[in-house]
N, C-alpha and C positions, 0 to 999 in steps of 0.2 A: 504493500500500500504506500502511495507517494503522498506527500504533504498537499498536494492539490487535491486529493481525493476525500479531505475531510476538513473540518475545523470545529475546535473545541472553545466554549466560552462559558461564562457564568453570568447568572442574571438572578437577582433576589435571594442570594445564598444557595442556589442550586447550580448544578453542572450539566453541560448539555454537549453532545456531539452532533455535528450536521454531516451527513455522508452526501457528497456531492452528486455521484452518478446516479444513486437511487432516490435522491431529493427526498431524504427522510431525516427526522430529528429524533435523537434519544437522549434521555436522562442517564448521566453516569455518576459514579461516586467521586470523592475529593481525590484519592489516589490516582484512579484512572484519568482524570481531568489533568492531574500533574504530569503523568507520562506523556499524554498527548500535547500538552502545551510544550514540553520540550523537544519532541519531535518536530512539531510545527514550527518552531523557532529555529531548526536547524541545530540543535544541541545534541550532543553525544549522551546517550544514556548509560549511566554507571550503576553498577550493582546488579546481582542477580534478579532480585525481585523486580526491578523496573524492567530489565530485558524480558523476564518471564511474562509480564503483565502485557508488553508491547506485542509479544509473538501470540498471546491469547486473543488480544484485540484484532490482530490482523486475521487470524483464522475465523474468528467469529464474524467479522465483517464480510469476509469472503463467503461464509455460509449465507450471510443475508442476501448478498449480491446474487447467489445461485438460486435461492429459494423464494425471493421476492419477485413479483412481476417486474419486468424491467420497464424503466421510466423511458419514455420516447420523446423524440423531438416534436414540438408543436408544428414547426415548419422546418424542413430541411432543404437545402439547394434542389433535392431531386423532387420535392413536393411542390415547387412554386410553378404555378401555370403561367402559360404565355400571356393571358389576357389581363388587362388593367383592371382591378377591383375597385381601388379607391382613386379619386381624382380632386385635387384643388383646384377650382376655378376661379381665376383672379379676375372677376368681373369688373371690379374697380381698384385701380392703383392710384386712389385719391381717398383722403380721409378728411374728417371735420374736427379731428382731435390733434394736439401736438404733445404725444407722450414723451416724458423725459427720458426714457431709456429706449425708445424705438430703433429698432435694428434696422428699419426698412425705409428711411428717410422719409419720415411721416407718411408711411404707407405708399410711397411712390416708386420704390426699389429702383430709383435712378431713371425711371422712365415713366412719368406719370401719364395717365390715360384711362380710358374705359374701353372695355371689351364690347366689340359689335356682334351681330347675329351671324355675319359670315365665320368668325373665329369659333363661334360655338357650334355652328353646322360642321365645320373641318374638324373640330374635336369629336363630335359623334361619329363622323365618317371614320375617323382613325381608330377610335377605341370601342365605339358602342354598336357594332354591327353583327355581333356573334351569337345573340341570344342568351348572353349572360346576365347575371345580377351585378350592379355597380353601386357605389356611393359616391355622390358628387358633393363636395363641400364648397358652398359660396364663400369666398375669401377676399381679402384685400390687404391693405386699405380697409375702408368700409364698404362691404359688398352692398349694402342697401342704399348707397348712393346711386346705383345703377340698376333701379328696379324695373325698368323695361325689359333689359336682357335677362335678368333673373326669371321674370314672369315668363319670357319668350322660350328660355331653356326649359323650363317646366312644361311649357306646351309642346315643345319638341319631344320631350320625354314621354308625354302621353302619346304621341304618334307612333314612336318606336315601341311602345310597350303593346299598343294595339296591333302593331304589325308584327309582333313577336321578335323584334330586332334585339330588344334589350330591356330589362326591368331596373329601373333607376331610381334610388331613393336619394332624398335631398337634406342635407345639414346646412347650417349657417353658423359662421363665426362672427359676432357682431359686437360692437361697442355699445349697442342698446340704446343710443341716443337719438335714433330717428324712428318716428311713429307715424302711421297712417292707417286708415281703414283697409287700404290695400294690403298693406304688410300684415295687418291683423288677419285678414282673410288668408294670406299666403300662408302664414304660420299655421292656422287652423286646418287648411285644407291639402297642404302640399310638403310640409316639412316633417322630417322625421325627428331631427335631433337639433337643438340649438345651444350653442355656448355663448354666454355672456361674459364680456371682459370687465370685471370690476375689482379694484384693488383694496376695497376695504371701506372704513367709516369715511364720512364726508370730508373731513380735512385732508386726510392721506390721498383718497381717490382725486379731489380736486387738484391737489398739488402735483401728484404724479402724473395724471391723465387729464390735463386742462384742455379746454375747447379753444379752438382759434378765434372764437367770437366772444368770449369771456363769461359765458355762462356755466352754471354748475353741471358738470357732467354728472355727479352723484345724483343730484336731485332729479335729473332728467331720466337717467337710467332707472332710478328706483321706481318712477312712475311707469316708465314703459315696461318694465318686467312684469308688474302687475297687470298691466292691459294686455300685453301680448301672450301671457300664460294662463290667464283666468278661464278662459272657455275653449281649450284645446287640450288634446291628448299628447301634444308634442312632448318629447323627453328633452329636458333642459338643466344645464348645470351652468356653474360660475367657475371661470379661471381667474386666478388672482396672482399677480406677479409681486413677490416679496423683495424689496430693496433693503438697502442699508438703512433707509429712513423707517421702514416698518419691521426692521428686523427683530426687535424685541417686544413686538405687538402681534406675534403670531396667532396666539389664542384669542386675543380680541379681534382680530380680523376674521378668524373663523367664526366667532360667536355673531359677529355683524351679518356675515354672508348667510349664515344659518337661518337669521330671521327671515329671509325671503322664502324659505323652505324649498330650495332646489332638489334636484334628483341627485346631484353631486357637486364637490367642491374640490377643485385642483389647486393647490398652493405650490407655486413654482418660484425657486429663486432667480434672480434677475441675471440676464446675459449681457453684460457690458464690460468693456476692457477695464483693467485694473486701475487705470488712471481716471475713471469715470467717477463722479461725486457719490453716485448711488451703488458703487461696488461694495460688496461686503468683504472685508478683509478676514484673514482666517480665524482670529478670535470672534468676530462678530458671526461669521459663517457658523462656527462651532455652537454658538448659542442659539442660531436659527434652527440648526439639526436637532438640537435637544427638544426645542419647542415642537418641531414637527413629529418627532417621535411621541411625545406627549398627547398631541392632538390626535394622532392616528391610533394610539391605544384605546382613546375614548371612542373614536371612530368605529373601531373594530367591533366593539361590544354593540354599539348602537347598530352597526350593520347586521350582525347576527340576529339581532332582536327585531329587525325588519325596519330600521330608521335609516338615518343617513349613511352613504357609502363611506369608505375610507376617505379622509380628507386630504389626499395627496395622491398624484398619478402613480408613481411606482409602487407604493405598497399594494394597491389593486392588482396589478399584475404579479408581484410576488406571491401574493395571497392565492391567486389563480393557479400558478404553477405549482406552489406547494401542495395544494389540495388535490389538484389533478395529477400529480407527479409527472409532469411534462418538462422537457427541457426547452429553455427560450435560447434559441440560436442567434437571435436578431434583437436589436433595440426596438426596430419597428420595420414596417414594410416598405421604407423609402427605397425608391429605384427599382423595385422588384415589382409589385403589384400596386404600388402607389406611386402617383406622379403629380406634378402640377404644371398647369398652363397659365401663362401670363396673359394679360390684355392684348399683347401682340401676337399671341399663339406660340411663343416659345415654350419648349418643354424642358423641365427640370426634373430631378429625382424627388424632390418635395418642396413645400413652400419655404424652407429655411435655406435652400441652395439657390433660390431665385436670384439672379444677377451675377453669379460666379461663371464666368465664361467656360472654366474648365469643365463644369458640370452641365452645360447646355447640351442636350440631346437632340437638338433639331426644331422643326416648326411645324405645326399641324397643317400648314399650307402644302407641305411636301407629302405627295401620295404615298411614296416610298419610306416614309419617316421610320417605321417600324422595323424595316430591313435594313436601314442605312447603318454605315459602319459605327458613327458616334453614338448612335442609340443602343446598338447592341454591345458595344464596349463598354459604356457605363453602366447598363444594367447587369451585364456579367459580373463587372466589378463588385457591384452591391450584393449580388447573389451569393458570392464566394467570400464576403466579409462577415463570416460568423465567428462567434466567440472562440470556437475552436482553431481559428485560423488567425485571430487578431492577437499580436504581441502585447503582453501585458495582461491579456484576458484569458488565454489558453491554460495559464498555471494557476488561475485564481479558484479559490473554492466556492465562490459565490456566482460563478459564471452562468450556470443554468437556471438561477433565479432571476439574474439580472439582464443578461442579453447584450451587455456591452454598452458603452456611453452612445449617446446620439453622434452619428456619423458627422454631422455639421460641427458639433461643439468640438470633436476631436480634430476635425479639419482646421478650425479657426485656431486651436492652441497649438498643434503640432505641424500644419500643413499636410497632415496625412490622415486618412480616416481610421487607420487601425489602432493607434496607441489610444487607451482609455484616457479620460479626463480624471485627475486625480480627486478632485472634489466629487465627482459622481461616484466614484468607488467608495469614498468615505461615508458618503450619503447611504448608498445601498448597504453596504455592511453594517452601519450604525442601525438602520431600519430593520434588517433582517434579524439581528441579535435581540433587539428589542421586541419584535412582533412575533416571531415563529414560537417561542415558548406559550404566548397568548393563544396563538392558533392552535397549536398541539392540544392545549387544555379544551379547547372547544371541540375538537375532533374527538377526544376521548369520550364525549357525552353523546351518545347515540341521537337523542333528539335534536341537540344542537348540531350535531354534524349533518343531519338531514336538512335542517333549517338553511345551514350554511350553503349546502349544495344546491337547494332550490333557490336560494337568493342569488348564487353565482350563475345558475342557469338563466334565471330573469334578467340578470344585469350585465353580466360580463360580456355577452356578444356584442352589444352596441358598443362597450367601452374599448374592446380590443379593436372594434372597427374605427374608432377615432384614431388608433394609432396605424391606421393604412387601409381599412376598409376590409379586413380578413374576418370573416364570420366564423366563430368557434363556438363549441359547445362543451359542456363539462360531462364526462361520461358518468 
């Protein structure tokens, strides 16, 4: 047994070992924990008792691996179909806000504009003509600033559905500041999932996400969330960016967002350079992670009991892979079954890569786009960037619960998609050590295990889908 095959840790006075390949957690005694800690740290074992215990452990773990059903990858390179499942449609590369941390040039991505019907038609022709199921996410900028094209896209999807060319579901990522009866009808009749962007209480929201015209974004989005979700079955949640400014207010932010009663809350650390005023230094980031863990431990219990989902993106997927005992080989579906199309029709692996020439896969105006060398080369690159192939990931004990860092974050930090981002590693490992014992305690109770599985079946398909449109089910 190699060090990458296990991880030992302690929590609340109890000792545990996580076995990587079989995605399983076991409670162990203090002596066993001491032996495993030394092996994991690369220290030589001394004394007959320690060596005997180590050999016993190796034999026992090999027996477990032989006798337990083998954990399998949720998606391996061989499982990835050729067709596109999820698509970010940049219907508007314009925005009415001026977010302090925006990575997209105030939603313009260096090329402001709005998508037209011709680009939509070309996108459908390239990706939606094979009778498959797809998820389209209206994105920007602020997508609702181009409502006519949003409506036309949905109209085209209805025609494709009737002709059995494709079955398309629609999601929206919006700042929630625009409202009309047309938008209300759109949400009610045609949208499956909505993500509202809201960073917290009024003072924090208005300072981090100010409007270009001076009005309170918090007041407007609060009113619009109520109007847009009151008489609809749409699944909706809130995504919040936590910056240095809000780093000590994580629980307060969560409580405020929870007052809206969303279907899910995602709390994400800000992605800005180290010299940005909203960047979290290492000490601040450490406090942020501690608060995230505390909120998610509360959220886990609430989730099991039928209430709020886990209040952060990654724990939701960690929970899924642990309970279903599947290997997570990818961070998401970017570049494989998930793509992004800009207002001008340029194609990229996902919304985060838009504007980076190295990752431009072509344009939907090209009838041979999917067969072109750039498209195939970039797609192949993403297909083969699994945790088992990524340097820094392949020897990590947490790899199959993690799936690796975001490819874009790795590229930004290292100029290479493979190496993980140290902060992501720290984040994931901290969350795993904190939550897995709690999850294991739930699974030990038959009634709670059944409730958890039912909740996962009901909720995880759509949430996995937001990471790339891949529909999954818990066996």
